[in-house]
A tleap script that builds the chain and sets N, CA, C and O, in Angstrom:
source leaprc.protein.ff14SB
mol = sequence {
  NMET PHE ASN GLN GLN LYS ASN ASN GLN ILE
  SER SER VAL TYR GLY ILE VAL LYS ASN SER
  SER ASN TRP LYS PHE LEU ARG LEU ILE GLU
  ASN GLN VAL ASP ILE GLU VAL GLY GLU HIE
  PHE ILE GLY ASN LEU GLU SER LEU LEU GLY
  ILE LEU ILE TYR ILE ILE ASP CYS CLEU
}
set mol.1.N position { -8.315 1.630 8.370 }
set mol.1.CA position { -8.056 0.872 9.471 }
set mol.1.C position { -9.009 1.130 10.578 }
set mol.1.O position { -8.613 0.663 11.646 }
set mol.2.N position { -10.322 1.831 10.637 }
set mol.2.CA position { -11.553 1.699 11.206 }
set mol.2.C position { -12.025 0.482 11.401 }
set mol.2.O position { -12.247 0.095 12.548 }
set mol.3.N position { -12.126 0.127 10.916 }
set mol.3.CA position { -12.931 -2.051 9.931 }
set mol.3.C position { -11.506 -2.773 11.202 }
set mol.3.O position { -11.491 -3.455 12.227 }
set mol.4.N position { -10.356 -1.982 10.167 }
set mol.4.CA position { -9.261 -3.369 11.510 }
set mol.4.C position { -9.546 -3.046 13.095 }
set mol.4.O position { -9.856 -3.895 13.931 }
set mol.5.N position { -9.437 -2.146 13.247 }
set mol.5.CA position { -9.517 -2.422 15.122 }
set mol.5.C position { -10.768 -2.151 15.216 }
set mol.5.O position { -11.091 -1.926 16.382 }
set mol.6.N position { -11.798 -2.062 14.304 }
set mol.6.CA position { -13.475 -3.461 15.215 }
set mol.6.C position { -13.395 -4.347 14.530 }
set mol.6.O position { -14.338 -5.022 14.117 }
set mol.7.N position { -12.523 -4.457 14.351 }
set mol.7.CA position { -12.618 -6.793 13.275 }
set mol.7.C position { -13.429 -6.238 12.829 }
set mol.7.O position { -14.272 -6.496 13.688 }
set mol.8.N position { -14.116 -5.416 11.890 }
set mol.8.CA position { -15.338 -6.185 10.647 }
set mol.8.C position { -14.755 -6.315 9.147 }
set mol.8.O position { -14.561 -5.311 8.462 }
set mol.9.N position { -14.490 -7.609 8.690 }
set mol.9.CA position { -13.674 -8.356 7.965 }
set mol.9.C position { -14.526 -7.895 6.311 }
set mol.9.O position { -15.456 -8.567 5.865 }
set mol.10.N position { -14.043 -6.822 5.704 }
set mol.10.CA position { -14.140 -6.000 4.291 }
set mol.10.C position { -13.621 -6.963 3.126 }
set mol.10.O position { -12.447 -6.963 2.756 }
set mol.11.N position { -14.538 -7.720 2.628 }
set mol.11.CA position { -14.108 -8.202 1.420 }
set mol.11.C position { -13.785 -7.309 -0.045 }
set mol.11.O position { -12.855 -7.127 -0.831 }
set mol.12.N position { -14.758 -7.025 0.097 }
set mol.12.CA position { -14.197 -5.079 -1.440 }
set mol.12.C position { -14.765 -4.010 -1.347 }
set mol.12.O position { -15.755 -3.929 -0.620 }
set mol.13.N position { -14.410 -3.174 -1.880 }
set mol.13.CA position { -14.968 -1.191 -0.886 }
set mol.13.C position { -15.545 -1.495 -3.006 }
set mol.13.O position { -15.247 -2.263 -3.921 }
set mol.14.N position { -16.219 -0.631 -2.834 }
set mol.14.CA position { -16.995 -0.432 -4.383 }
set mol.14.C position { -16.310 1.257 -4.431 }
set mol.14.O position { -15.372 1.499 -3.671 }
set mol.15.N position { -16.787 2.248 -5.262 }
set mol.15.CA position { -16.450 3.223 -5.807 }
set mol.15.C position { -17.110 3.560 -7.538 }
set mol.15.O position { -17.129 2.956 -8.611 }
set mol.16.N position { -17.604 4.919 -6.988 }
set mol.16.CA position { -17.952 5.383 -8.545 }
set mol.16.C position { -17.787 6.416 -8.656 }
set mol.16.O position { -18.177 7.222 -7.811 }
set mol.17.N position { -16.881 6.901 -10.191 }
set mol.17.CA position { -16.569 7.465 -10.684 }
set mol.17.C position { -17.371 8.508 -11.453 }
set mol.17.O position { -17.340 8.034 -12.588 }
set mol.18.N position { -18.214 9.873 -11.542 }
set mol.18.CA position { -18.939 10.010 -12.444 }
set mol.18.C position { -18.428 11.744 -12.873 }
set mol.18.O position { -17.481 12.318 -12.334 }
set mol.19.N position { -19.299 12.329 -13.931 }
set mol.19.CA position { -18.754 13.623 -14.593 }
set mol.19.C position { -20.156 13.866 -14.624 }
set mol.19.O position { -21.010 13.096 -14.185 }
set mol.20.N position { -20.398 15.194 -15.272 }
set mol.20.CA position { -21.254 15.381 -15.459 }
set mol.20.C position { -22.617 14.322 -16.128 }
set mol.20.O position { -23.640 14.982 -15.942 }
set mol.21.N position { -22.824 13.577 -16.506 }
set mol.21.CA position { -23.636 12.308 -17.385 }
set mol.21.C position { -23.192 11.587 -17.138 }
set mol.21.O position { -23.929 10.865 -16.467 }
set mol.22.N position { -21.894 11.052 -17.302 }
set mol.22.CA position { -21.043 9.609 -17.184 }
set mol.22.C position { -20.471 9.008 -15.937 }
set mol.22.O position { -19.502 9.272 -15.224 }
set mol.23.N position { -21.495 8.032 -15.928 }
set mol.23.CA position { -20.920 7.223 -14.635 }
set mol.23.C position { -20.335 6.183 -14.974 }
set mol.23.O position { -20.622 5.698 -16.069 }
set mol.24.N position { -19.440 5.605 -14.212 }
set mol.24.CA position { -18.220 3.982 -14.204 }
set mol.24.C position { -18.092 3.664 -12.723 }
set mol.24.O position { -18.007 4.562 -11.885 }
set mol.25.N position { -18.083 2.783 -12.512 }
set mol.25.CA position { -18.346 2.076 -11.631 }
set mol.25.C position { -16.167 0.916 -11.091 }
set mol.25.O position { -15.386 0.296 -11.814 }
set mol.26.N position { -16.157 1.130 -10.101 }
set mol.26.CA position { -14.585 0.510 -9.779 }
set mol.26.C position { -15.292 -0.257 -8.329 }
set mol.26.O position { -16.235 0.080 -7.612 }
set mol.27.N position { -14.125 -1.713 -8.285 }
set mol.27.CA position { -14.059 -2.521 -6.827 }
set mol.27.C position { -12.714 -1.983 -6.621 }
set mol.27.O position { -11.917 -1.501 -7.426 }
set mol.28.N position { -12.634 -2.209 -5.131 }
set mol.28.CA position { -10.762 -2.640 -4.507 }
set mol.28.C position { -11.535 -4.026 -4.226 }
set mol.28.O position { -12.712 -4.054 -3.868 }
set mol.29.N position { -10.810 -5.073 -4.412 }
set mol.29.CA position { -10.730 -6.162 -3.233 }
set mol.29.C position { -8.686 -6.416 -2.951 }
set mol.29.O position { -7.647 -6.493 -3.606 }
set mol.30.N position { -9.109 -6.447 -1.740 }
set mol.30.CA position { -6.840 -6.385 -1.240 }
set mol.30.C position { -6.047 -5.570 -2.173 }
set mol.30.O position { -5.557 -4.507 -1.793 }
set mol.31.N position { -5.931 -5.893 -3.065 }
set mol.31.CA position { -4.590 -4.818 -3.428 }
set mol.31.C position { -4.803 -4.194 -5.011 }
set mol.31.O position { -3.957 -3.409 -5.440 }
set mol.32.N position { -5.964 -4.579 -5.846 }
set mol.32.CA position { -5.775 -5.007 -7.216 }
set mol.32.C position { -7.427 -4.422 -6.999 }
set mol.32.O position { -8.010 -4.752 -5.966 }
set mol.33.N position { -8.068 -3.627 -7.928 }
set mol.33.CA position { -8.949 -2.419 -8.581 }
set mol.33.C position { -9.577 -3.100 -9.856 }
set mol.33.O position { -9.034 -3.785 -10.723 }
set mol.34.N position { -10.782 -2.733 -9.718 }
set mol.34.CA position { -11.593 -3.179 -11.304 }
set mol.34.C position { -12.403 -2.309 -11.588 }
set mol.34.O position { -13.198 -1.786 -10.807 }
set mol.35.N position { -12.236 -2.023 -13.019 }
set mol.35.CA position { -12.721 -0.456 -13.678 }
set mol.35.C position { -13.145 -0.779 -14.815 }
set mol.35.O position { -12.745 -0.951 -15.967 }
set mol.36.N position { -14.601 -0.843 -13.834 }
set mol.36.CA position { -15.220 -1.169 -15.547 }
set mol.36.C position { -14.982 -0.969 -16.974 }
set mol.36.O position { -14.113 -0.111 -17.131 }
set mol.37.N position { -15.437 -1.448 -18.089 }
set mol.37.CA position { -14.829 -0.873 -19.504 }
set mol.37.C position { -15.631 0.519 -19.793 }
set mol.37.O position { -15.248 1.607 -20.223 }
set mol.38.N position { -17.063 -0.033 -19.325 }
set mol.38.CA position { -17.649 0.196 -19.973 }
set mol.38.C position { -18.274 2.081 -19.352 }
set mol.38.O position { -17.349 2.491 -18.650 }
set mol.39.N position { -19.356 3.127 -19.399 }
set mol.39.CA position { -19.806 3.820 -18.971 }
set mol.39.C position { -21.335 3.795 -19.202 }
set mol.39.O position { -22.046 3.394 -20.123 }
set mol.40.N position { -21.582 4.433 -17.897 }
set mol.40.CA position { -23.399 4.747 -17.611 }
set mol.40.C position { -24.081 6.182 -17.474 }
set mol.40.O position { -23.625 7.037 -16.716 }
set mol.41.N position { -24.923 6.327 -18.067 }
set mol.41.CA position { -25.812 7.044 -18.499 }
set mol.41.C position { -26.147 8.068 -17.287 }
set mol.41.O position { -26.045 7.644 -16.136 }
set mol.42.N position { -26.363 8.799 -17.415 }
set mol.42.CA position { -28.362 9.265 -16.562 }
set mol.42.C position { -29.025 9.205 -17.267 }
set mol.42.O position { -29.834 10.082 -16.964 }
set mol.43.N position { -29.502 8.538 -18.535 }
set mol.43.CA position { -30.352 9.043 -19.796 }
set mol.43.C position { -30.842 7.673 -19.170 }
set mol.43.O position { -32.066 7.610 -19.058 }
set mol.44.N position { -30.063 6.451 -18.694 }
set mol.44.CA position { -30.218 4.765 -18.080 }
set mol.44.C position { -30.183 4.728 -16.664 }
set mol.44.O position { -29.306 4.202 -15.979 }
set mol.45.N position { -31.753 5.647 -16.058 }
set mol.45.CA position { -31.422 5.221 -14.709 }
set mol.45.C position { -31.888 3.310 -13.690 }
set mol.45.O position { -31.949 2.796 -12.573 }
set mol.46.N position { -32.127 2.961 -15.533 }
set mol.46.CA position { -32.674 1.682 -14.184 }
set mol.46.C position { -31.498 0.548 -14.445 }
set mol.46.O position { -31.278 -0.468 -13.786 }
set mol.47.N position { -30.620 1.184 -15.948 }
set mol.47.CA position { -29.320 0.632 -15.189 }
set mol.47.C position { -28.030 1.068 -13.902 }
set mol.47.O position { -27.100 0.508 -13.322 }
set mol.48.N position { -28.582 2.186 -13.932 }
set mol.48.CA position { -27.974 2.700 -12.426 }
set mol.48.C position { -28.867 2.489 -11.600 }
set mol.48.O position { -28.293 2.364 -10.518 }
set mol.49.N position { -29.862 2.382 -11.478 }
set mol.49.CA position { -29.954 1.553 -10.226 }
set mol.49.C position { -29.875 0.521 -9.804 }
set mol.49.O position { -30.054 0.208 -8.628 }
set mol.50.N position { -29.517 -0.365 -10.935 }
set mol.50.CA position { -29.532 -1.694 -10.411 }
set mol.50.C position { -28.042 -2.424 -10.398 }
set mol.50.O position { -27.772 -3.583 -10.084 }
set mol.51.N position { -27.347 -1.579 -10.751 }
set mol.51.CA position { -25.994 -1.489 -10.378 }
set mol.51.C position { -26.188 -1.298 -8.709 }
set mol.51.O position { -26.369 -2.210 -7.902 }
set mol.52.N position { -26.124 -0.243 -8.499 }
set mol.52.CA position { -26.357 0.475 -6.970 }
set mol.52.C position { -27.261 -0.304 -5.937 }
set mol.52.O position { -27.189 -0.237 -4.710 }
set mol.53.N position { -28.233 -1.149 -6.797 }
set mol.53.CA position { -28.739 -1.977 -6.011 }
set mol.53.C position { -27.660 -3.094 -5.419 }
set mol.53.O position { -27.015 -3.170 -4.373 }
set mol.54.N position { -27.839 -4.304 -7.152 }
set mol.54.CA position { -26.282 -4.550 -6.383 }
set mol.54.C position { -25.447 -4.694 -5.826 }
set mol.54.O position { -25.073 -5.854 -5.649 }
set mol.55.N position { -24.489 -3.277 -5.082 }
set mol.55.CA position { -23.903 -2.472 -4.634 }
set mol.55.C position { -23.805 -3.526 -3.141 }
set mol.55.O position { -23.054 -4.363 -2.640 }
set mol.56.N position { -25.207 -2.775 -2.845 }
set mol.56.CA position { -25.786 -2.755 -2.150 }
set mol.56.C position { -26.374 -4.244 -1.750 }
set mol.56.O position { -26.345 -4.172 -0.521 }
set mol.57.N position { -26.755 -5.210 -1.987 }
set mol.57.CA position { -26.154 -6.306 -2.071 }
set mol.57.C position { -25.529 -7.134 -1.727 }
set mol.57.O position { -25.779 -8.121 -1.036 }
set mol.58.N position { -24.682 -6.790 -2.183 }
set mol.58.CA position { -22.714 -7.740 -1.832 }
set mol.58.C position { -22.831 -6.935 -0.586 }
set mol.58.O position { -22.546 -7.875 0.156 }
set mol.59.N position { -23.073 -5.694 0.448 }
set mol.59.CA position { -22.880 -5.927 1.464 }
set mol.59.C position { -22.926 -6.857 2.530 }
set mol.59.O position { -22.508 -6.540 3.644 }
savepdb mol mol.pdb
quit
């Protein structure tokens, strides 16, 4: 609602679900949620940081 009131167009919303060492990424576009099939592990920081940078670049 905030973005609608401010006329901010947001094409997608990203999310992260994590438990102790496993990470899973999600994306909401309109009414569709894309949930990543695989999981990422905290031990693979290069992969996690790469995904986070990708999300930031999409904003």
